[in-house]
N, C-alpha and C positions, 0 to 999 in steps of 0.2 A: 240404673246410675239415674236415674229421672223419676220422679215423681208423680206421673203424669201420662210414663211412656204406655198405658193400654189405652187413654182416654183420646179416641181423636175430636170432640171436641173441645179440649183442650190443647192439643199438638196447633191446630188451629188458631185457637185464642193467642197460644205462646208467639206462635209466626208472625199472625197480625202483629199483636202491641210490638214486637221487636222492629217488624217494618215502620208502623209509625210515628216509631220512638227516633229509629234513623233517620226517616225525611225528616222531622221536626229540625233536630240537629244542626241536619245542614242545612236545611232552610233559615235555620236562625241565626246562622254563624257561616254564612257565605263567605266571610271574605280573610276566613282562616281555612276553611273547608275546599278549596280549588285553587289550583296551577301547582309550582314546581315546591314552593316553598309553602307550605300547609300543616297544621295542625288539626288533625278532622276527630271532633271530639267524639264523633258518633261513632268513630272506629274502635272506641271502647267500649263497644258492646257485645265485637266479635270473639272477646276471651270469654263470654260469659255460654257461647256455643259448648265451652267444656264441659258444662253442666246438662245445657238444654237442649244439646244435640243438635240434627235433622232439622224442627220447626226451627230452631233460632237462625240456621243457616239458609233457611228460606227465606226467611224474615228477611235478614240480612241483604240477602239479594236484591229480594224486592225495595227493598227501603234503599238501598242504595242508588236503584234505577228512578226512584221517585226522587229522592236527594238531587241527582245528577242532572237533571233534568233542566235545574233553574244553572245551570254553571254554563249552560252552552256553550258546553266544548264537543257537540258532537255525539255520535251514533258510537264510536270507539270507547267514550269513556262510559255513553250508558249500558252498555253491554258489555266492556272489561272491566269496569268498579264493580260491576254485580257479578261475573263469573269472579274474581277475584276474593271479593268476600264470602262464596262460595264454597271456593277451594281452601280456603283458610280456615273457613269455620268446621267444615265436615273433616278436615285434617286433623285438626287440632282436638276437635272430638274423639277421635279415633284412637290418638294417641292417648290422650289422657285417662281413655279408657282401660288404659294398662298398666298404666303409673297408681300402683298400688303400693307404693310407699307410703312413710310416716313423717311428720316431723318436719326437718332441716331440709331430710331429702326430698320429701315430694315436695316442699314448697321449691326448691333450685330445678326440680325436674318439670313441674308447673310451670314455672319462669322459664323455660327451655323451649320447653314449645311454645309460649305463646311468641316466643322469638323468632319461630319457625313461621307462625304467622304474620307475624312482621316483615318478614324476608321475601315470602310469597308476595305482599303488599308492593315493600320496597320493589320487585324485580319486575315484576310484570305494569302494576301503575305508570312506577316510573321509567319503564321502556317505553311505555306506550304517549306519556305524558312530554317526555323527552323528544317524542315524532311530533305529535302538538304542536311544540310551542319552538322547535329546533335550539332546542340546548342539548349542550354536552353529553353523552348518557350519564356518566358518572357523576356529573355536578347534583342533575332529575335523580337517580338515586340519592346521593347524599340528601335533596330536602326531604324528601319521603321517609328515610330513613328516620331522620330527626324527628320526624313528626307523630310518625307513629312507632316508636320508642316512648315519646311522650301519651300519646294516646291507649296504647293498647300496653305496654310493657310496666306503663305508671299507674295510670288511673284505671285502664282494663283492668289488672290484676290487682287492687286492691277491692276494687266491685266484687270482682270473683272468690276474694279472700272473703268478705264479709256474707256472700250468698252462702260461701260455704258453710259457714258459721250458725247461718239459720236452721241448718238441719231438717230442712224441707225438702231438698233436691236428692237426698240422699236413702229417702225412706223406700220400702219395696212399690213394686209396682201393684201391692195391693190398695195404696192409699188415693189411687186414683178412684175409689169408690169413698162418695161424699160424705159417707156416715164414721169412713173411717178417719180422714182427715179431719174433719170437726173433729171428733175425740182425743187424735192428737194434738191438736193445736190447743185444746183446753188442757191437757195436762202441761202442757207446754207454759202456757199463757193465763192461766186461771179460767176455770169458770164463767165467773162474772165478765169478763170482755167478751164473749160469744153466747149470744141469748137467738138461738133459730127455734122457730117454729117447724119439725115436719109434719 
């Protein structure tokens, strides 16, 4: 499903980029990334694991760990958030692999899969934040649910759909070969865009 799946260096690069983006978004928006009522914009990267797979799952876990260091909520948040991101990402990826539908049905099932990712976030993060802040469990779940619907089901879904339309992630594994990838991009966007010397 992923164009880089045979390239270890590309997998490492994807994991590093996702980790860095996630951490930076948390650091840049701390006032909406922590506590019970939050809209963690960095979580919009979680649905991208539906395309990017295990490298994204690892990047999301590492990025969450780094990002949560600034929140000061302690070891439960550092490791709890990282585990949540990893589980949501990898489960979403494996579910989406079986989504072979087309058209509106494909979109609806993808949205359902992202909702599963949202619920993982709600029940794990919402539960331990309830403990940390001594808040009613239902209130904590509600706060995380509202924020996750915005960041995952809305923003994350829109980004995911935009990535799908590029076709770069649906190529066969042979496009891990640089020359094949370059030829594909030239065909799609015109030979004048890319001028490379081999």
